[in-house]
C-alpha positions as CSV (number, residue, x, y, z in Angstrom):
1,M,0.0,0.0,0.0
2,I,1.1,3.6,-0.5
3,N,0.6,6.4,2.0
4,I,-1.1,9.7,1.5
5,D,2.2,11.5,0.9
6,D,3.0,9.1,-2.0
7,F,-0.5,9.6,-3.5
8,D,-0.1,13.4,-3.2
9,K,2.9,13.2,-5.5
10,V,0.8,12.1,-8.4
11,D,-0.3,15.2,-10.4
12,V,-3.5,14.4,-12.3
13,R,-5.0,17.2,-14.5
14,V,-7.7,17.8,-17.0
15,G,-6.9,18.8,-20.6
16,T,-8.6,19.1,-24.0
17,V,-7.6,17.1,-27.0
18,L,-6.4,19.4,-29.8
19,D,-5.2,16.9,-32.4
20,V,-5.2,13.1,-32.9
21,K,-2.9,11.2,-35.2
22,E,-2.1,7.5,-35.6
23,N,1.0,6.2,-33.8
24,K,2.3,4.2,-36.8
25,K,5.4,2.8,-35.0
26,S,3.7,1.7,-31.8
27,R,3.6,-2.1,-31.2
28,N,0.0,-1.9,-30.3
29,P,-2.6,0.2,-32.1
30,A,-2.5,3.7,-30.6
31,Y,-3.2,7.4,-31.2
32,V,-0.9,10.3,-30.6
33,L,-2.9,12.9,-28.8
34,S,-1.9,16.6,-28.4
35,I,-3.6,17.8,-25.2
36,D,-3.9,21.4,-23.9
37,F,-3.5,21.7,-20.2
38,G,-3.7,25.4,-20.0
39,P,-1.1,28.2,-19.8
40,V,0.9,26.8,-16.8
41,I,1.5,23.2,-18.2
42,G,0.9,23.9,-21.9
43,V,0.4,21.4,-24.7
44,K,1.7,17.9,-24.1
45,K,1.6,14.7,-26.2
46,S,0.6,11.2,-25.3
47,S,0.5,7.9,-27.1
48,A,-2.8,6.2,-26.0
49,Q,-4.0,2.7,-26.8
50,I,-7.6,3.8,-27.2
51,K,-8.3,2.9,-30.8
52,T,-10.8,0.1,-30.0
53,L,-13.5,2.5,-28.8
54,Y,-12.6,5.9,-30.1
55,Q,-12.3,7.5,-33.5
56,P,-10.1,10.7,-34.0
57,E,-13.2,12.8,-34.6
58,D,-14.7,11.7,-31.3
59,L,-11.6,12.8,-29.4
60,V,-10.8,16.3,-30.7
61,G,-12.4,18.8,-28.3
62,R,-12.9,16.2,-25.6
63,Q,-11.6,16.7,-22.1
64,V,-9.4,13.9,-20.8
65,V,-7.9,13.1,-17.4
66,C,-4.1,12.6,-17.4
67,C,-1.2,12.1,-15.1
68,V,1.1,15.0,-16.1
69,N,4.2,14.3,-13.9
70,L,5.5,11.0,-15.0
71,E,8.9,10.7,-16.7
72,P,8.4,10.9,-20.5
73,M,8.7,7.6,-22.4
74,H,9.2,6.8,-26.0
75,I,6.4,4.7,-27.6
76,G,7.3,3.9,-31.1
77,S,8.8,7.2,-32.4
78,V,6.6,9.4,-30.1
79,K,7.8,11.0,-26.8
80,S,4.8,10.4,-24.7
81,E,4.8,13.2,-22.0
82,V,1.6,12.5,-20.1
83,R,-0.5,9.3,-19.4
84,V,-4.2,9.4,-20.4
85,L,-6.3,7.7,-17.7
86,G,-9.0,5.2,-18.4
87,S,-10.6,1.9,-17.3
88,D,-9.0,-1.3,-18.7
89,S,-12.5,-2.8,-19.4
90,E,-13.5,-5.9,-21.4
91,Q,-14.7,-3.8,-24.2
92,G,-11.4,-1.8,-24.4
93,V,-10.0,1.2,-22.6
94,V,-12.8,3.5,-21.5
95,L,-11.6,7.1,-20.9
96,L,-12.2,8.8,-17.6
97,Q,-14.2,12.0,-18.1
98,M,-15.6,14.9,-16.1
99,S,-19.3,15.2,-15.6
100,E,-19.0,19.0,-16.2
101,S,-16.7,21.0,-18.4
102,V,-13.8,22.4,-16.4
103,K,-10.8,24.7,-17.1
104,N,-7.8,23.1,-18.8
105,G,-5.1,22.3,-16.2
106,D,-7.6,21.9,-13.3
107,R,-6.1,19.4,-10.8
108,I,-7.8,16.1,-9.9
109,F,-7.5,15.1,-6.2
């Protein structure tokens, strides 16, 4: 188990998807998302394995929940700077979403 101090180190924020492209060099089917987290964090990229349930046109303009303080990792040829959060469900990855629209960069706690 982790303690509350460890949990508080995880920085989870809301951002809006600006652009979606296919990650052609990923081992598993994935999109490259450009996500706007507001003026403090800016626009970050993420490679997300969400192609089973989502089309690019469904994602642009959608708010997503992401961990923004992980070390970047290369997935295929993409430097993935944030981790998009979702449920690993039997039908595929289901994205977490806000019940109301919020400001880009708002923190989840």
